[in-house]
C-alpha positions in Angstrom: 91.6 117.9 106.3 90.7 114.1 106.8 91.2 114.5 110.4 89.0 117.3 111.7 86.5 115.9 109.6 86.8 113.1 111.8 87.3 114.8 114.6 84.2 116.8 114.4 82.1 113.2 113.8 82.5 112.6 117.4 84.0 109.1 117.1 83.2 108.4 120.3 85.2 105.3 122.2 86.4 102.5 118.8 84.4 99.7 117.7 88.0 97.8 117.8 90.7 98.6 119.8 93.7 96.0 119.3 97.0 96.4 122.1 99.9 95.7 121.7 100.2 94.7 118.6 102.3 91.3 117.0 105.5 91.9 115.8 108.2 89.8 113.5 110.7 92.4 115.4 111.0 92.2 119.1 113.9 94.4 119.5 112.1 97.3 117.6 108.1 96.7 117.2 107.2 98.9 114.4 104.0 99.2 116.0 102.4 99.4 119.2 98.4 99.5 119.4 95.0 100.5 116.6 92.2 101.4 117.3 89.0 101.5 114.2 85.9 103.1 114.0 83.8 101.2 111.7 81.1 104.0 111.0 83.4 106.9 109.6 85.9 103.2 108.3 88.6 104.7 109.8 92.4 102.9 111.9 94.5 105.1 114.2 98.0 103.2 113.9 100.5 103.6 117.2 103.4 103.2 117.2 106.2 101.5 118.7 108.5 104.3 119.2 106.4 106.9 120.5 106.2 108.8 117.2 103.1 110.7 116.0 99.4 108.7 115.9 98.4 108.4 112.3 94.9 107.6 110.6 94.6 105.4 108.1 91.1 106.1 106.1 88.9 104.0 104.1 89.8 101.0 106.4 87.7 98.1 106.3 86.0 96.2 109.2 88.1 92.8 107.2 90.9 95.1 106.4 90.8 96.4 110.0 90.3 93.2 111.6 93.0 91.2 109.1 95.9 93.9 110.7 94.7 92.6 114.2 95.1 88.8 112.9 99.0 89.7 110.6 102.0 88.5 112.3 103.9 92.0 111.2 101.8 94.7 111.4 104.3 97.2 109.8 104.4 94.8 106.5 100.4 94.6 106.7 101.0 98.7 106.4 103.4 98.6 104.0 101.2 95.9 101.6 97.2 96.8 102.4 97.7 100.6 103.4 99.7 102.7 102.4 97.7 102.9 99.6 95.1 104.4 100.9 94.7 108.2 102.5 96.8 108.4 105.4 98.7 111.0 107.4 99.3 112.1 111.3 97.2 112.3 114.0 98.5 115.5 115.5 96.8 117.4 118.3 93.5 114.9 118.7 
């Protein structure tokens, strides 16, 4: 439901685009890219394995900026974002 609400607002271009993301495991990066929409406080993460991207909701601008500076985005997601509402962005 939140994904539909996000796209219903016609979010336009993201305020932050970050690709490629840093990785602590160059042979198998967990993440590939990130996009962030400030007004909706939504972050979209694309995975290194090409799996379905995920949307993370209620992400503050500070959290989005810290993600871009993290040496391990996967650890950042586990420690900071997995406690927020999130889900697959299938069929966006």
